[in-house]
VMD Tcl script that draws the C-alpha trace (Angstrom):
set ca {
  {-22.12 21.55 11.29}
  {-19.52 24.20 11.53}
  {-16.20 23.32 9.94}
  {-17.51 20.78 7.42}
  {-17.50 23.29 4.58}
  {-13.82 22.53 3.86}
  {-14.51 18.82 3.57}
  {-17.46 19.27 1.25}
  {-15.80 21.92 -0.94}
  {-12.41 20.14 -0.87}
  {-10.31 23.27 -1.52}
  {-6.61 22.94 -2.06}
  {-6.56 19.27 -3.02}
  {-4.17 18.44 -5.85}
  {-6.30 15.77 -7.50}
  {-3.59 14.69 -9.92}
  {-1.25 14.06 -6.98}
  {-3.98 12.07 -5.21}
  {-4.56 9.92 -8.30}
  {-0.82 9.32 -8.83}
  {-0.38 8.48 -5.12}
  {-3.29 6.01 -5.25}
  {-1.85 4.33 -8.34}
  {1.59 4.15 -6.69}
  {-0.04 2.49 -3.66}
  {-1.64 -0.07 -5.99}
  {1.60 -0.70 -7.89}
  {3.41 -1.32 -4.60}
  {0.66 -3.80 -3.67}
  {1.05 -5.62 -6.99}
  {4.77 -5.97 -6.34}
  {4.41 -6.76 -2.61}
  {1.85 -9.52 -3.09}
  {3.50 -11.05 -6.19}
  {4.55 -14.67 -5.57}
  {8.31 -13.98 -5.86}
  {8.11 -11.29 -3.18}
  {5.57 -11.97 -0.39}
  {2.72 -13.49 -2.40}
  {3.47 -17.09 -1.50}
  {3.74 -16.29 2.21}
  {0.55 -14.23 2.03}
  {-1.33 -17.04 0.27}
  {-0.16 -19.51 2.91}
  {-1.18 -17.09 5.66}
  {-4.73 -16.87 4.33}
  {-4.91 -20.62 3.84}
  {-4.92 -20.66 0.03}
  {-2.59 -21.56 -2.77}
  {-1.49 -19.09 -5.41}
  {-3.50 -21.13 -7.93}
  {-6.64 -20.76 -5.79}
  {-6.10 -17.01 -5.61}
  {-5.67 -16.83 -9.39}
  {-8.83 -18.90 -9.87}
  {-10.77 -16.51 -7.62}
  {-9.57 -13.47 -9.61}
  {-12.16 -10.75 -9.95}
  {-11.72 -7.33 -11.52}
  {-14.12 -6.10 -8.83}
  {-11.47 -6.81 -6.19}
  {-9.00 -4.55 -8.01}
  {-11.63 -1.86 -8.49}
  {-12.38 -1.90 -4.75}
  {-8.66 -1.78 -4.00}
  {-8.22 1.22 -6.32}
  {-11.16 3.08 -4.76}
  {-9.85 2.45 -1.25}
  {-6.31 3.50 -2.28}
  {-7.82 6.70 -3.66}
  {-9.72 7.33 -0.42}
  {-6.55 6.73 1.62}
  {-4.55 9.09 -0.61}
  {-7.28 11.72 -0.34}
  {-7.25 11.35 3.46}
  {-3.49 11.84 3.66}
  {-3.75 14.85 1.31}
  {-6.50 16.35 3.45}
  {-4.52 15.81 6.68}
  {-1.45 17.43 5.13}
  {-3.55 20.45 4.17}
  {-5.16 20.71 7.61}
  {-1.81 20.51 9.38}
  {0.08 22.70 6.93}
  {2.43 19.84 6.12}
  {4.48 20.01 2.96}
  {7.57 18.39 1.58}
  {9.07 14.94 1.65}
  {9.58 14.65 5.41}
  {6.12 15.93 6.39}
  {4.51 13.66 3.80}
  {6.44 10.60 4.95}
  {5.66 11.27 8.61}
  {1.95 11.82 7.88}
  {1.70 8.67 5.77}
  {3.37 6.54 8.44}
  {1.32 8.25 11.17}
  {-1.89 7.31 9.36}
  {-0.63 3.77 8.86}
  {0.31 3.29 12.50}
  {-2.79 4.94 13.96}
  {-5.37 3.31 11.71}
  {-3.96 0.34 9.80}
  {-1.70 -1.19 12.43}
  {-4.33 -0.84 15.12}
  {-7.16 -2.20 12.97}
  {-5.21 -5.17 11.65}
  {-3.72 -5.79 15.08}
  {-7.10 -6.13 16.75}
  {-8.94 -7.94 13.96}
  {-6.19 -10.38 13.11}
  {-5.58 -11.25 16.76}
  {-9.28 -11.83 17.40}
  {-9.61 -13.89 14.20}
  {-6.56 -15.98 15.07}
  {-4.68 -15.05 11.93}
  {-0.96 -15.85 11.83}
  {1.26 -13.08 13.20}
  {3.40 -13.20 10.06}
  {0.35 -12.45 7.93}
  {-0.49 -9.44 10.08}
  {3.10 -8.16 9.98}
  {3.28 -8.56 6.19}
  {-0.02 -6.80 5.56}
  {0.70 -3.98 8.00}
  {4.19 -3.39 6.59}
  {2.74 -3.14 3.09}
  {0.32 -0.46 4.23}
  {2.90 1.43 6.30}
  {5.28 1.56 3.35}
  {2.45 2.26 0.92}
  {1.07 5.11 2.97}
  {4.60 6.42 3.41}
  {4.95 6.49 -0.39}
  {1.54 8.16 -0.67}
  {2.62 10.76 1.87}
  {5.89 11.43 0.08}
  {4.16 11.93 -3.27}
  {1.56 14.23 -1.76}
  {3.99 16.11 0.45}
  {6.37 16.84 -2.40}
  {3.65 17.59 -4.92}
  {1.35 19.77 -2.83}
}
mol new
graphics top color blue
foreach p $ca { graphics top sphere $p radius 0.5 }
foreach p [lrange $ca 0 end-1] q [lrange $ca 1 end] { graphics top cylinder $p $q radius 0.2 }
display resetview
């Protein structure tokens, strides 16, 4: 297909910025979902206790989260390159744009259909909106 060469070759991607942005996204998640912040409310929203979540701990979950954070950071970096975006403002706008268009809509539909508490949806979506905003800022400033 015409136009896919840029995706396959991945020119112009600052891989160090993508890795740092993905790690920042993960660090924000660790803070966001910590019991003193929103962790207790999140646990209640999913119908578990913090102790149950700790008992279910799996390094695989964190590996999956890191891979998906990396993919999200790569996607924001790619969109910034395609649109010619650069700098703090462009990065922030792109990160929030991605969050609203993909995360908010996906969580909104799935959580509503699954009957999840509205507070759980709001907390999860806000984490991703802020996280993708941080990702966008890092990538916009760095690339």
